[in-house]
C-alpha atoms as a printed R data frame, in Angstrom:
   type eleno elety resid chain resno       x      y       z
1  ATOM     1    CA   UNK     A     1 -25.262  6.484  17.109
2  ATOM     2    CA   UNK     A     2 -22.025  7.444  18.765
3  ATOM     3    CA   UNK     A     3 -19.424  9.793  17.284
4  ATOM     4    CA   UNK     A     4 -16.785  7.117  16.580
5  ATOM     5    CA   UNK     A     5 -19.219  5.262  14.281
6  ATOM     6    CA   UNK     A     6 -19.865  8.358  12.153
7  ATOM     7    CA   UNK     A     7 -16.152  9.102  11.858
8  ATOM     8    CA   UNK     A     8 -15.458  5.514  10.806
9  ATOM     9    CA   UNK     A     9 -18.144  5.672   8.118
10 ATOM    10    CA   UNK     A    10 -16.805  9.007   6.893
11 ATOM    11    CA   UNK     A    11 -13.281  7.597   6.527
12 ATOM    12    CA   UNK     A    12 -14.645  4.494   4.778
13 ATOM    13    CA   UNK     A    13 -16.604  6.614   2.297
14 ATOM    14    CA   UNK     A    14 -13.579  8.852   1.614
15 ATOM    15    CA   UNK     A    15 -11.330  5.867   1.020
16 ATOM    16    CA   UNK     A    16 -13.968  4.279  -1.189
17 ATOM    17    CA   UNK     A    17 -14.112  7.403  -3.349
18 ATOM    18    CA   UNK     A    18 -10.312  7.438  -3.467
19 ATOM    19    CA   UNK     A    19 -10.247  3.811  -4.615
20 ATOM    20    CA   UNK     A    20 -12.851  4.517  -7.291
21 ATOM    21    CA   UNK     A    21 -10.873  7.538  -8.492
22 ATOM    22    CA   UNK     A    22  -7.752  5.371  -8.718
23 ATOM    23    CA   UNK     A    23  -9.548  2.769 -10.840
24 ATOM    24    CA   UNK     A    24 -10.962  5.446 -13.129
25 ATOM    25    CA   UNK     A    25  -7.555  7.102 -13.384
26 ATOM    26    CA   UNK     A    26  -5.841  3.853 -14.426
27 ATOM    27    CA   UNK     A    27  -8.617  2.992 -16.840
28 ATOM    28    CA   UNK     A    28  -8.382  6.463 -18.399
29 ATOM    29    CA   UNK     A    29  -4.580  6.330 -18.629
30 ATOM    30    CA   UNK     A    30  -4.759  3.263 -20.838
31 ATOM    31    CA   UNK     A    31  -3.122 -0.072 -20.255
32 ATOM    32    CA   UNK     A    32  -0.397  0.502 -22.889
33 ATOM    33    CA   UNK     A    33   0.984  3.560 -21.087
34 ATOM    34    CA   UNK     A    34   1.061  1.792 -17.744
35 ATOM    35    CA   UNK     A    35   2.500 -1.403 -19.221
36 ATOM    36    CA   UNK     A    36   5.315  0.632 -20.754
37 ATOM    37    CA   UNK     A    37   6.278  1.857 -17.290
38 ATOM    38    CA   UNK     A    38   5.172  5.457 -17.803
39 ATOM    39    CA   UNK     A    39   4.219  7.292 -14.644
40 ATOM    40    CA   UNK     A    40   1.389  9.761 -14.266
41 ATOM    41    CA   UNK     A    41   2.042 13.500 -13.903
42 ATOM    42    CA   UNK     A    42   1.282 15.071 -10.512
43 ATOM    43    CA   UNK     A    43  -1.639 17.203 -11.789
44 ATOM    44    CA   UNK     A    44  -3.383 14.086 -13.140
45 ATOM    45    CA   UNK     A    45  -3.638 12.673  -9.612
46 ATOM    46    CA   UNK     A    46  -4.090 16.058  -7.875
47 ATOM    47    CA   UNK     A    47  -0.847 15.606  -5.898
48 ATOM    48    CA   UNK     A    48  -0.204 18.072  -3.095
49 ATOM    49    CA   UNK     A    49   2.894 18.348  -0.885
50 ATOM    50    CA   UNK     A    50   0.815 18.300   2.306
51 ATOM    51    CA   UNK     A    51  -1.931 15.846   3.130
52 ATOM    52    CA   UNK     A    52  -5.046 17.083   4.881
53 ATOM    53    CA   UNK     A    53  -6.153 13.813   6.468
54 ATOM    54    CA   UNK     A    54  -4.324 11.891   9.142
55 ATOM    55    CA   UNK     A    55  -3.235  8.435   8.023
56 ATOM    56    CA   UNK     A    56  -3.546  9.257   4.326
57 ATOM    57    CA   UNK     A    57  -0.104 10.776   3.665
58 ATOM    58    CA   UNK     A    58   2.140  9.415   0.921
59 ATOM    59    CA   UNK     A    59   4.260  7.570   3.498
60 ATOM    60    CA   UNK     A    60   1.086  5.650   4.441
61 ATOM    61    CA   UNK     A    61   0.571  4.572   0.796
62 ATOM    62    CA   UNK     A    62   1.677  1.260  -0.676
63 ATOM    63    CA   UNK     A    63   2.967  3.078  -3.804
64 ATOM    64    CA   UNK     A    64   5.409  5.314  -1.860
65 ATOM    65    CA   UNK     A    65   9.153  4.586  -2.028
66 ATOM    66    CA   UNK     A    66  10.883  6.357   0.903
67 ATOM    67    CA   UNK     A    67  14.005  8.503   0.602
68 ATOM    68    CA   UNK     A    68  17.266  7.773   2.445
69 ATOM    69    CA   UNK     A    69  15.949  9.269   5.704
70 ATOM    70    CA   UNK     A    70  12.374  9.776   6.932
71 ATOM    71    CA   UNK     A    71  12.651 13.533   6.212
72 ATOM    72    CA   UNK     A    72  13.999 13.105   2.648
73 ATOM    73    CA   UNK     A    73  11.753 13.269  -0.382
74 ATOM    74    CA   UNK     A    74  10.797  9.881  -1.763
75 ATOM    75    CA   UNK     A    75   9.375  8.655  -5.032
76 ATOM    76    CA   UNK     A    76   6.187  6.948  -6.121
77 ATOM    77    CA   UNK     A    77   5.702  3.824  -8.185
78 ATOM    78    CA   UNK     A    78   2.992  5.506 -10.276
79 ATOM    79    CA   UNK     A    79   3.573  9.298 -10.061
80 ATOM    80    CA   UNK     A    80   6.455 11.223 -11.672
81 ATOM    81    CA   UNK     A    81   8.939 13.238  -9.614
82 ATOM    82    CA   UNK     A    82   9.969 13.732  -6.016
83 ATOM    83    CA   UNK     A    83   7.242 12.938  -3.500
84 ATOM    84    CA   UNK     A    84   6.904 14.499  -0.060
85 ATOM    85    CA   UNK     A    85   6.309 11.803   2.602
86 ATOM    86    CA   UNK     A    86   3.521 14.011   3.962
87 ATOM    87    CA   UNK     A    87   1.936 14.672   0.565
88 ATOM    88    CA   UNK     A    88  -1.300 13.214  -0.780
89 ATOM    89    CA   UNK     A    89  -2.996 12.401  -4.114
90 ATOM    90    CA   UNK     A    90  -6.028 10.637  -5.558
91 ATOM    91    CA   UNK     A    91  -4.018  7.459  -6.167
92 ATOM    92    CA   UNK     A    92  -3.597  6.848  -2.413
93 ATOM    93    CA   UNK     A    93  -3.770  3.143  -1.550
94 ATOM    94    CA   UNK     A    94  -3.313  2.332   2.141
95 ATOM    95    CA   UNK     A    95  -0.594 -0.067   3.185
96 ATOM    96    CA   UNK     A    96  -1.976 -3.358   4.487
97 ATOM    97    CA   UNK     A    97  -2.403 -3.524   8.247
98 ATOM    98    CA   UNK     A    98  -0.015 -5.950   9.936
């Protein structure tokens, strides 16, 4: 087994756990709250202003709405408040590859 295979599996497992956490989070939040347009608080998704894993920052997430410039804070479609482009949370969902 070469090193690139083990790293790929590790990333796949981490993303899988992140996806499961997102599903559980939405299920626990209740469909009425989400249907009403309420966003989740940062502590509920364990948001942090700095991501620890390359390629899993908020600006790599499909839910991220960028600020006016790449350095400006953005927002999130599902999390309340200003969002650092280099932050991270449990609700991370990677943007589709082109």
